[in-house]
C-alpha positions as CSV (number, residue, x, y, z in Angstrom):
1,M,-31.2,-1.0,-8.5
2,T,-27.8,-1.0,-10.5
3,D,-28.1,-0.9,-14.3
4,T,-27.1,-3.6,-16.4
5,V,-24.4,-3.5,-19.2
6,S,-27.6,-4.0,-21.7
7,Q,-29.6,-1.0,-20.3
8,R,-26.5,0.9,-20.2
9,R,-25.9,0.1,-24.0
10,L,-29.3,0.7,-24.9
11,R,-29.5,4.2,-23.4
12,Y,-26.1,4.9,-25.4
13,G,-27.4,4.0,-28.4
14,E,-30.5,6.3,-27.7
15,F,-28.1,9.1,-27.3
16,L,-26.2,8.6,-30.5
17,S,-29.6,8.7,-32.1
18,A,-30.5,12.1,-30.2
19,V,-27.1,13.4,-31.3
20,R,-27.7,12.4,-34.5
21,V,-31.0,14.1,-34.8
22,K,-29.8,17.4,-33.3
23,Q,-26.8,17.4,-35.8
24,R,-29.5,16.8,-38.9
25,R,-29.5,19.7,-41.5
26,V,-32.5,22.1,-41.5
27,S,-33.6,23.7,-44.7
28,Y,-33.8,27.2,-45.1
29,K,-37.5,27.0,-45.1
30,D,-37.5,25.6,-41.7
31,V,-35.3,27.9,-40.3
32,H,-37.4,30.9,-41.0
33,A,-40.6,29.2,-40.4
34,D,-43.1,30.4,-37.7
35,A,-42.5,29.1,-34.2
36,G,-45.4,26.9,-34.2
37,S,-44.0,25.1,-37.3
38,R,-40.8,25.1,-36.2
39,P,-39.4,21.2,-36.3
40,R,-39.2,19.7,-32.5
41,T,-35.3,18.7,-31.4
42,R,-34.4,17.0,-28.7
43,S,-31.7,18.8,-26.5
44,L,-28.3,17.0,-24.9
45,R,-29.2,16.6,-21.7
46,L,-27.3,16.7,-18.3
47,V,-27.7,12.9,-17.9
48,D,-27.1,12.0,-21.1
49,V,-23.7,13.4,-20.8
50,H,-23.2,11.8,-17.5
51,R,-24.0,8.4,-19.1
52,L,-21.8,8.7,-22.0
53,L,-18.6,10.0,-19.8
54,T,-19.0,8.1,-16.6
55,P,-18.1,4.8,-18.0
56,Y,-15.0,6.2,-19.9
57,V,-13.7,8.4,-17.2
58,S,-14.2,5.9,-14.5
59,V,-12.5,3.2,-15.7
60,R,-9.4,5.6,-16.3
61,F,-9.7,7.0,-12.8
62,L,-10.0,3.9,-11.2
63,E,-6.8,2.6,-12.7
64,Q,-5.0,5.0,-11.1
65,L,-6.9,4.8,-8.2
66,R,-5.4,1.4,-7.6
67,A,-1.8,2.7,-8.3
68,V,-1.9,5.6,-5.7
69,V,-4.5,4.8,-3.1
70,P,-2.9,1.5,-1.6
71,L,0.8,3.0,-1.4
72,A,-0.8,6.3,0.1
73,L,-2.8,4.5,2.6
74,F,0.1,2.2,3.7
75,L,2.4,4.9,4.3
76,A,-0.3,6.8,6.4
77,L,-1.2,4.1,8.3
78,F,2.0,2.3,8.8
79,Q,3.5,6.1,10.0
80,I,0.3,6.3,12.3
81,A,0.0,2.7,13.7
82,A,3.7,1.4,13.9
83,L,5.7,4.7,14.1
84,R,3.3,6.7,16.2
85,A,3.7,9.7,14.3
86,D,0.9,11.7,12.9
87,V,0.6,12.8,9.4
88,Q,1.5,16.3,9.0
89,E,-0.7,18.7,6.6
90,G,-2.8,15.9,5.5
91,E,-5.6,17.8,3.7
92,L,-2.7,19.3,1.4
93,I,-1.2,16.0,1.0
94,T,-5.0,14.3,0.4
95,F,-5.4,17.3,-2.3
96,G,-2.0,16.5,-3.8
97,M,-2.8,12.9,-4.4
98,L,-6.4,13.8,-6.0
99,A,-4.1,15.8,-8.4
100,V,-1.4,13.0,-9.1
101,M,-4.6,10.8,-9.9
102,L,-6.4,12.9,-12.3
103,G,-3.1,14.4,-13.6
104,L,-1.9,10.7,-14.6
105,M,-5.3,9.9,-15.8
106,L,-5.8,12.8,-18.4
107,F,-2.0,12.4,-19.2
108,M,-2.1,8.8,-20.1
109,D,-5.1,9.9,-22.2
110,G,-3.4,12.6,-23.9
111,V,-0.5,10.5,-24.7
112,K,-2.8,7.7,-26.1
113,Y,-4.7,10.2,-28.5
114,G,-2.1,13.0,-29.1
115,L,1.0,11.1,-29.3
116,M,0.6,7.4,-29.7
117,P,-0.7,7.5,-33.2
118,F,2.2,9.7,-34.6
119,S,4.1,7.2,-33.3
120,E,2.8,4.2,-34.4
121,N,2.4,5.3,-38.1
122,I,5.9,6.6,-38.0
123,G,7.0,3.4,-36.9
124,F,5.4,1.1,-39.2
125,N,5.9,3.8,-42.2
126,L,9.2,5.4,-41.5
127,P,12.1,2.5,-42.2
128,N,10.5,1.5,-45.6
129,R,10.4,5.3,-46.9
130,T,13.5,6.3,-45.7
131,T,17.5,5.5,-44.9
132,P,18.7,3.4,-41.9
133,A,20.7,6.5,-41.1
134,V,17.4,8.9,-41.0
135,V,15.6,6.0,-39.0
136,L,18.4,5.8,-36.2
137,G,18.7,10.0,-36.1
138,F,15.2,9.8,-35.7
139,A,15.1,7.1,-32.8
140,F,17.8,9.3,-31.0
141,L,16.1,12.3,-31.2
142,L,12.9,10.4,-30.0
143,G,14.4,8.6,-27.4
144,G,16.2,12.3,-25.7
145,I,13.1,14.5,-26.2
146,A,10.4,12.0,-25.0
147,T,12.9,11.4,-21.5
148,F,12.0,15.5,-21.1
149,A,8.3,14.9,-21.1
150,E,8.3,11.8,-18.6
151,P,6.7,13.3,-15.7
152,A,8.7,11.6,-12.8
153,I,12.0,13.4,-14.3
154,G,10.6,16.4,-12.6
155,A,11.5,14.8,-9.1
156,L,15.2,15.1,-10.0
157,R,14.7,18.6,-9.8
158,A,13.4,18.8,-6.3
159,A,16.1,16.1,-4.9
160,G,18.9,18.6,-4.1
161,S,17.7,19.8,-0.7
162,G,18.1,16.4,0.4
163,V,22.0,16.0,-0.1
164,D,24.4,17.4,2.6
165,P,26.7,20.1,0.5
166,L,29.4,19.1,3.1
167,R,29.5,15.8,2.5
168,A,28.9,15.3,-0.8
169,P,29.3,18.6,-2.4
170,W,29.7,17.5,-6.0
171,L,26.4,15.6,-5.8
172,H,24.8,18.8,-4.2
173,L,26.3,20.9,-7.1
174,L,25.1,18.6,-10.2
175,L,21.3,18.9,-8.2
176,T,21.1,22.6,-7.3
177,R,23.3,24.5,-9.8
178,Y,23.4,22.1,-12.8
179,P,20.2,20.1,-13.0
180,D,19.6,20.6,-16.7
181,R,23.3,18.9,-17.3
182,L,21.7,16.2,-15.6
183,V,18.4,15.7,-17.5
184,L,20.5,16.4,-21.0
185,A,22.5,13.5,-19.9
186,V,19.6,11.1,-18.9
187,G,18.0,12.5,-22.4
188,I,21.4,11.7,-24.4
189,G,21.8,8.5,-22.8
190,V,18.2,7.0,-23.7
191,G,18.7,8.5,-27.2
192,L,21.7,6.2,-27.4
193,A,20.2,3.6,-26.0
194,V,17.5,3.5,-28.4
195,V,19.9,3.9,-31.3
196,V,21.4,0.6,-30.4
197,G,18.0,-0.9,-29.5
198,M,17.4,-0.2,-33.3
199,L,20.6,-1.2,-34.5
200,R,20.0,-4.9,-32.7
201,Y,16.9,-5.2,-34.9
202,F,18.6,-4.5,-38.6
203,F,21.8,-6.9,-37.6
204,A,19.8,-9.4,-35.4
205,W,22.1,-9.2,-32.5
206,R,21.4,-11.3,-29.7
207,M,20.3,-9.7,-26.4
208,K,22.5,-11.6,-24.2
209,T,25.3,-10.6,-25.8
210,L,24.3,-6.8,-26.0
211,V,23.4,-6.7,-22.3
212,I,26.9,-8.0,-21.3
213,A,28.7,-5.5,-24.0
214,T,26.5,-2.6,-22.3
215,L,26.6,-3.7,-18.6
216,L,30.5,-4.4,-18.3
217,P,31.4,-0.6,-19.4
218,C,29.1,0.8,-16.8
219,L,30.2,-1.5,-13.8
220,A,33.7,-0.6,-14.8
221,L,33.0,3.2,-14.9
222,T,31.2,2.6,-11.5
223,V,34.2,1.4,-9.8
224,Y,36.1,4.0,-11.6
225,A,33.8,6.4,-9.7
226,G,33.5,4.6,-6.6
227,L,37.1,4.4,-5.8
228,D,37.0,8.4,-6.4
229,P,35.8,10.2,-3.0
230,R,34.3,13.0,-5.0
231,L,32.6,11.1,-7.3
232,A,31.1,7.8,-5.1
233,P,28.1,9.7,-3.9
234,I,26.7,10.3,-7.4
235,I,26.8,6.7,-8.3
236,G,23.6,6.4,-6.4
237,L,21.6,9.2,-8.6
238,A,23.2,7.9,-11.7
239,W,21.8,4.5,-11.3
240,D,18.7,6.0,-10.4
241,C,18.3,8.0,-13.4
242,G,18.1,4.8,-15.2
243,A,14.9,3.9,-13.3
244,I,13.3,7.4,-13.7
245,T,13.7,7.2,-17.5
246,T,11.5,4.1,-18.4
247,G,8.3,5.7,-17.7
248,P,4.7,5.9,-19.5
249,V,5.8,8.3,-22.7
250,T,9.1,6.7,-23.4
251,V,8.6,3.2,-23.4
252,P,5.5,3.1,-25.6
253,L,6.9,5.7,-28.3
254,V,9.7,3.9,-28.7
255,L,8.4,0.3,-28.4
256,A,6.3,1.6,-31.3
257,L,9.0,2.7,-33.4
258,G,11.1,-0.6,-32.3
259,I,8.2,-2.9,-33.6
260,G,8.3,-0.8,-36.9
261,V,11.9,-1.2,-37.4
262,A,11.6,-4.9,-36.4
263,A,8.8,-5.7,-39.0
264,A,10.8,-3.9,-41.7
265,A,14.0,-6.0,-40.9
266,G,12.0,-9.2,-41.0
267,Q,11.7,-9.6,-37.4
268,E,7.8,-9.2,-37.0
269,D,7.6,-13.1,-36.2
270,N,10.1,-13.2,-33.1
271,P,7.6,-13.0,-30.3
272,L,10.7,-11.4,-28.4
273,A,11.1,-8.7,-30.6
274,G,9.5,-6.1,-28.1
275,F,11.9,-6.7,-25.5
276,G,15.3,-5.3,-25.1
277,I,15.0,-1.5,-25.4
278,V,13.9,-0.6,-21.7
279,T,16.7,-2.4,-20.7
280,L,19.3,-0.3,-22.6
281,A,17.0,2.9,-21.7
282,S,18.1,2.1,-18.0
283,L,22.1,1.2,-18.7
284,F,23.1,4.2,-20.5
285,P,21.8,6.8,-18.9
286,A,23.4,5.6,-15.5
287,F,26.8,5.5,-17.8
288,A,25.8,9.3,-18.9
289,V,25.3,11.0,-15.7
290,M,28.7,9.1,-14.3
291,L,30.5,10.9,-17.2
292,V,28.9,14.2,-16.5
293,G,29.9,13.5,-12.7
294,I,33.7,13.1,-14.1
295,G,33.6,16.5,-15.8
296,L,31.7,18.3,-13.4
297,V,34.6,17.3,-10.8
298,A,37.5,18.2,-13.4
299,E,35.6,21.7,-14.3
300,V,34.9,22.1,-10.7
301,P,37.8,21.2,-8.3
302,D,36.1,22.9,-5.0
303,P,32.5,23.7,-5.0
304,A,32.9,25.7,-1.8
305,L,35.1,28.6,-4.0
306,L,32.1,28.8,-6.6
307,P,29.8,32.4,-5.9
308,P,26.4,31.9,-4.4
309,I,23.7,31.4,-7.0
310,V,22.2,34.8,-8.5
311,G,18.7,35.4,-7.2
312,A,18.4,32.5,-5.5
313,G,16.6,34.1,-2.7
314,D,14.4,36.6,-4.8
315,T,10.8,36.5,-5.0
316,A,9.4,34.5,-8.0
317,A,7.9,36.2,-10.8
318,W,4.2,35.2,-11.3
319,W,4.9,32.7,-14.3
320,D,7.7,31.1,-12.0
321,Q,4.5,30.1,-9.3
322,T,2.7,27.4,-8.9
323,P,0.5,26.3,-10.4
324,V,1.3,29.0,-13.5
325,A,5.3,27.4,-13.5
326,E,3.9,23.7,-13.9
327,L,1.6,24.6,-16.7
328,I,4.6,26.3,-18.5
329,A,6.8,23.6,-17.7
330,A,4.5,20.6,-19.0
331,L,4.2,22.8,-22.4
332,R,8.2,23.1,-22.6
333,A,8.5,19.1,-21.7
334,I,5.5,18.1,-24.6
335,A,5.9,20.9,-27.4
336,P,9.3,19.5,-28.9
337,L,7.8,16.1,-28.7
338,V,4.6,16.8,-30.4
339,L,6.7,19.3,-33.3
340,L,9.3,16.3,-33.5
341,L,6.5,13.8,-34.3
342,W,4.6,15.9,-36.3
343,L,7.9,16.8,-38.8
344,A,8.6,13.2,-39.1
345,Q,5.0,12.7,-39.9
346,R,4.8,15.7,-42.4
347,F,8.5,15.3,-44.2
348,L,9.9,11.9,-43.4
349,V,7.0,9.6,-43.9
350,G,5.6,11.9,-46.3
351,E,1.6,11.6,-44.9
352,A,-0.5,14.8,-43.7
353,V,-1.9,14.6,-40.5
354,K,-5.3,12.9,-40.2
355,Q,-7.6,13.7,-37.5
356,H,-6.5,16.9,-36.2
357,N,-8.9,17.4,-33.7
358,I,-8.6,14.3,-31.9
359,I,-4.7,14.9,-31.8
360,A,-5.1,18.2,-30.7
361,Y,-7.4,17.2,-27.8
362,G,-4.9,14.5,-26.9
363,V,-2.0,17.4,-26.8
364,V,-4.2,19.8,-24.8
365,V,-5.0,16.8,-22.4
366,A,-1.4,15.7,-22.1
367,V,-0.3,19.0,-21.1
368,L,-3.3,20.1,-18.8
369,G,-2.6,16.5,-17.2
370,M,1.3,16.8,-16.6
371,A,1.0,20.2,-15.1
372,L,-2.0,18.9,-12.7
373,F,0.5,15.6,-11.9
374,N,3.7,17.8,-11.1
375,L,1.5,20.0,-9.1
376,G,-0.1,17.3,-7.3
377,L,3.6,15.7,-6.7
378,S,4.8,19.1,-5.1
379,I,2.4,19.2,-2.7
380,G,1.1,15.7,-2.2
381,L,3.6,12.8,-3.2
382,I,6.9,14.2,-2.3
383,P,5.9,15.3,1.2
384,L,4.2,12.0,1.9
385,G,7.4,10.3,1.1
386,N,9.4,12.8,3.0
387,Q,7.7,12.4,5.8
388,A,7.6,8.6,6.0
389,G,11.3,8.4,5.5
390,A,11.9,11.1,8.2
391,T,10.0,9.1,10.6
392,V,11.3,6.0,10.0
393,P,14.3,6.1,12.2
394,A,12.1,6.6,15.1
395,A,11.6,2.8,15.2
396,F,15.3,2.1,16.0
397,S,16.9,5.4,17.2
398,A,15.9,8.9,18.4
399,A,17.7,12.0,19.9
400,D,16.4,11.7,23.3
401,G,17.3,8.3,23.2
402,A,13.5,7.0,23.7
403,A,13.4,4.7,20.6
404,L,10.0,3.2,20.3
405,Y,11.4,-0.4,19.8
406,S,14.9,-1.9,20.7
407,Y,17.5,-1.5,18.2
408,P,16.9,-5.0,16.4
409,V,13.4,-4.9,16.7
410,G,13.1,-1.1,15.4
411,I,15.7,-2.1,12.4
412,G,13.3,-4.9,11.6
413,V,10.3,-2.6,11.4
414,A,12.2,-0.6,9.2
415,L,12.9,-3.2,6.7
416,L,9.5,-4.6,7.1
417,F,8.3,-1.2,6.1
418,A,10.5,-1.3,3.0
419,I,9.4,-4.6,1.9
420,I,6.0,-4.3,2.2
421,L,6.2,-0.8,0.4
422,G,7.8,-2.4,-2.5
423,Y,5.4,-5.6,-3.0
424,G,2.4,-3.5,-3.0
425,A,3.7,-1.1,-5.2
426,T,5.1,-3.5,-7.7
427,V,1.8,-5.2,-7.4
428,A,-0.2,-2.4,-8.2
429,E,1.9,-1.2,-11.4
430,P,-0.6,-1.5,-14.3
431,A,2.4,-1.9,-16.7
432,L,3.8,-5.2,-15.1
433,N,0.3,-6.6,-15.3
434,A,-0.2,-5.8,-19.1
435,M,3.5,-7.4,-19.2
436,G,2.4,-10.6,-17.3
437,V,-0.5,-11.4,-19.9
438,T,1.7,-10.8,-22.8
439,V,4.5,-12.9,-21.5
440,E,2.0,-15.4,-20.7
441,N,0.8,-15.4,-24.6
442,L,3.9,-15.7,-25.8
443,T,5.2,-18.6,-23.6
444,D,1.9,-20.7,-24.1
445,G,1.6,-20.6,-20.7
446,A,4.9,-21.8,-19.2
447,F,5.4,-18.6,-17.5
448,P,2.1,-17.2,-16.2
449,K,1.2,-14.0,-15.2
450,Q,1.1,-14.6,-11.7
451,L,4.3,-16.2,-11.6
452,L,5.8,-13.3,-13.4
453,I,4.3,-10.9,-11.0
454,Q,5.1,-12.5,-7.8
455,A,8.9,-12.9,-9.0
456,V,9.0,-9.1,-10.0
457,A,7.4,-8.2,-6.9
458,V,9.9,-10.2,-4.7
459,G,12.7,-8.9,-6.1
460,V,11.5,-5.0,-6.0
461,A,10.8,-5.4,-2.4
462,L,14.1,-7.0,-1.4
463,G,15.9,-4.5,-3.4
464,I,14.0,-1.7,-1.8
465,A,14.7,-3.1,2.0
466,L,18.5,-3.5,0.6
467,G,18.5,0.3,-0.1
468,V,17.0,1.4,2.9
469,A,19.4,-0.9,5.1
470,K,21.9,1.0,2.7
471,I,21.1,4.4,3.6
472,I,20.5,3.4,7.8
473,F,23.8,1.7,7.8
474,D,25.7,4.2,5.5
475,W,26.8,1.3,3.4
476,S,29.1,2.1,0.4
477,M,27.1,2.0,-3.3
478,L,30.0,0.3,-5.1
479,P,29.8,-3.2,-3.5
480,L,25.9,-3.5,-3.5
481,L,26.0,-2.5,-7.2
482,L,28.9,-4.7,-8.2
483,G,27.2,-7.6,-6.0
484,G,23.6,-7.4,-7.4
485,Y,25.0,-6.8,-11.0
486,I,27.4,-10.0,-10.8
487,L,24.4,-12.0,-9.8
488,A,22.6,-10.7,-12.5
489,L,25.5,-11.2,-15.2
490,V,25.8,-15.0,-14.0
491,G,22.4,-15.2,-14.3
492,T,22.3,-14.0,-17.7
493,L,25.0,-16.3,-18.9
494,W,23.0,-19.0,-17.3
495,S,19.9,-18.0,-18.9
496,S,18.0,-18.6,-22.1
497,E,17.8,-15.7,-24.6
498,E,14.1,-15.4,-24.2
499,Y,14.3,-15.0,-20.2
500,V,17.4,-12.4,-20.9
501,A,15.1,-9.9,-22.3
502,L,12.5,-10.4,-20.4
503,A,14.2,-9.8,-16.8
504,W,16.1,-7.3,-17.8
505,D,13.1,-5.6,-19.1
506,S,10.9,-6.1,-16.1
507,A,13.2,-3.9,-13.9
508,G,11.9,-0.8,-16.1
509,V,8.4,-1.8,-15.9
510,T,8.4,-1.9,-12.2
511,T,9.4,1.8,-11.9
512,G,6.1,4.1,-13.0
513,P,5.3,7.7,-12.3
514,V,3.9,7.2,-8.9
515,T,6.2,4.6,-7.0
516,V,9.6,6.7,-8.4
517,P,9.2,9.9,-7.0
518,L,7.6,8.2,-4.0
519,V,10.7,6.1,-3.3
520,L,12.9,9.1,-4.2
521,A,11.4,11.3,-1.5
522,L,11.4,8.5,1.0
523,G,15.2,8.1,0.6
524,L,16.1,11.4,0.7
525,G,13.6,11.7,3.9
526,L,15.2,8.6,5.7
527,G,18.7,9.9,4.7
528,Q,18.4,13.4,6.0
529,A,16.5,12.0,9.3
530,V,19.6,9.6,9.7
531,G,22.3,11.7,8.6
532,A,23.8,10.4,5.7
533,A,25.2,12.2,3.1
534,E,22.6,11.6,0.3
535,G,19.9,9.1,0.2
536,F,19.9,7.8,-3.2
537,G,20.3,4.2,-4.5
538,I,17.0,2.7,-3.3
539,L,15.7,2.3,-7.1
540,A,19.2,1.3,-8.2
541,M,18.5,-1.6,-5.6
542,A,15.0,-2.0,-6.6
543,S,16.1,-2.4,-10.3
544,F,18.5,-5.0,-10.2
545,G,16.4,-7.5,-7.5
546,P,14.0,-8.2,-10.6
547,I,16.6,-9.2,-12.8
548,V,18.0,-11.7,-10.6
549,S,14.7,-12.8,-9.3
550,V,13.2,-13.1,-12.8
551,L,16.3,-15.0,-14.0
552,L,16.3,-17.4,-11.2
553,V,12.7,-18.2,-11.9
554,G,13.5,-18.6,-15.8
555,V,16.0,-21.1,-15.0
556,W,13.6,-23.1,-12.6
557,I,11.0,-23.3,-15.4
558,R,13.6,-24.3,-18.0
559,R,14.8,-27.1,-15.7
560,R,11.3,-28.2,-14.9
561,T,10.7,-28.1,-18.6
562,E,13.3,-30.2,-19.5
563,I,12.7,-33.0,-16.2
564,A,9.0,-33.2,-18.1
565,A,10.5,-33.8,-21.3
566,Q,12.6,-36.4,-19.8
567,R,10.1,-38.2,-18.3
568,E,7.8,-38.0,-21.4
569,S,10.3,-39.5,-23.7
């Protein structure tokens, strides 16, 4: 018979009592008494540990289970049923998926206990204890260094193999020979975005003005790059990087700092004070990556003349092999962030670190979780996405001419696959559900949670379908981006301030640590299968899709409210 909640709470209280009894001090006389007179203590049984940890672990594991398993099952079942292809290395992929779920569970718990206490305390105390210049400097470092600790950032390093070096030589060069420049550009872009977000709080800038002032230079640089055949393949990667940065590390840490700055600037009563930074953290990295591409083209006029990378074919040392390499990489990503937060807490805020044991636990768990996640990424999530992308073209074309379906039906099957994948991934995203609750509360029910989730999910689904179509038909990235963001710009000018901040931030919330690597791998696998030069751009399409859909829903809600007000008057 299942235990009731009250029964579990009763046993939990008994367990705590047992621990208190066990931890009670024993006098010197009691310790040295004979065995017959020793006080009896209650030992910590295995069942007690189970009763204490199972409710705690199960909730967190089930959250990751709901986000990962439906996507993985959909990809596998679609591949088997619709595309009539078996999933290769199913056991290894299953193990990888399990590692992804366990890794994310540990990582999120580690961030909660090891990093968030620092950031929340610094965010609320730093603006009152130092100068604005110091706050902006810390914001820049926090945004940049937090990006390196994002779990999905590791997917960029595995993306070079899916690029044709003959048709996109500078993109291939950036991903294979200079990936550190790419990651550094993304980090600098996020750092600058956080600085601008802090300035917005200091000077009370309108979000609509800030979005337009940031978007127009990004689009202008996109047009410049798109008109240069050497730079055109880099556009998709640049805009995809904006989706990669807004993950479970950067967003909560930066928002905690932003809320503190908003309170210090007298905007703590503004319900929209938390929105906006995620938007900027999506646009600035795209701009930075395109600048790196322009610099690379100027530095290397002909990539074919470069000598091969020394040691590329050598056997890796033991510390470069999985899983030791993943553990070292996780430590290198998280340690600088922890050091920065500790230095700010100790010397800028001027407070000693409290609860050392809990924070140390959080840091260790975060490192282990990130290593386990990256391991699962390399053996489970990315191979599954690559397989799905590689088998989709079989629906409408085949090397021997025997496609599974007629060409129009096959294209329809491929696009339907993209729509269901985008919709399902968005609905299962925990961050979007949390955002929906917040928005419903802030708007007093005018924008219900389910309406926001459906609007964002439809936008992402159509965006991913457009990105898949771009790869299948080898469409140019430039007109798609210009068309999508011009629609978003028109909707921004037409919408009220609160819906602008909500719509632009909703694009970043949907791209989680599971969705990003999966969609990246899907695009690269699809690009290789259809002979495209590169498979980037799906994440970029999935980013502006929800912006447009949420803006349209916001206009509809405002219009409906105005009509209702007119009828009442």
